[in-house]
N, C-alpha and C positions, 0 to 999 in steps of 0.2 A: 205414412211415417208418423210415429208416435211422438207426442210432445212430452218432454221430460221436465219435471219440476226441479227447481234448484236443490231441494232437500234430497231428492232421489239421486241426482247427479253427484252431490256431495258424498252420499253413502258409497257410490261406486268409486269415486276418487279415493276415499279412505281405504277401500279394499285394494285398490291398485297400489297405493303408497305402502300398505302393509305387506305387499309382495305377491298378491294373487296374480297369476299370469293373465295378461291381457286377452290372449286367445280364449282362455277358459271363460272369462267374464263375457267376452263378445258372443260366444256360443250360447251362454246361459241367458243373456238378456236381449240378444238379437240386435246389437249395435256394432257397427264396424269398428275394427281396431283403430283405424285412423281417427274416428270420432272420439273414442276413449282416450287416445293420446292427447287430443285437443282439450278434452275435459280436464285431464290430469294437469296439463300445462296451465290452463286457465285457473284451475283450483289452487295450484301452488303459487301462481302470480297473485291471486286474490289474497291468499294467506299472508304472503310477504307484505303486500300493501296494507292489509289490516293491522299487522304488527307495527308497521312504521307509523301509521296514523295514531295509534294509541300512544306511542312514545313521544310523538311531536305534539299532540294535542291533549295531553294529560291535564285535566282542569286543575288538579292540585298543584302540579308543577307550574302551570301558567300563573296561578295566584301567587305562588312562592316567588317566581321570577319578578312579577310585578311588585311585590312587597320589597324584595331586595333592591329593585331599581329605585323605588320611592325612598327607601332608607338611605341609599347613596345620595339622592338629591337633597334630602333633608340634612344629611351630614355636611354636605358642601355648603348649604345655605347657613347652617349654624356656624361653620368656620368663618364664612364671610362676615356674618354679623358680629362675631367676636373681634375680628380684625377691625371692623368699623367702630365698634364700641371702644377699643383700645385707642384708635386714632382720635375719636371725639374726646375721650378722657384726657389724652395728652394735650389736645387743643385747649380744653377747659383749664387745665393746670397752667398752661402757658399764659392764658388770659389773666388768670388770678395773680400770677407772679408779676405781670406787667402793671397791675393796678396799684 
């Protein structure tokens, strides 16, 4: 039994996806139709998984998400500091008026 490299399997899967009949490929390369079907299914599953990984782990998107999170944190912090400053300013005015 011949060991097939991933690149050669991928070439066969591309031919299958493009519509070349399984039995024709099977006769040509000497691989059973059942194995070709398995390769096709694995190839399509791998393709789907590869596309999902790129969408989820896009480094640019990850940096953008982190930057947006940090902007949100800083905005909240700024607002809290403004409120605290207003409160201290009011307290200072009250003290001056009492003197």
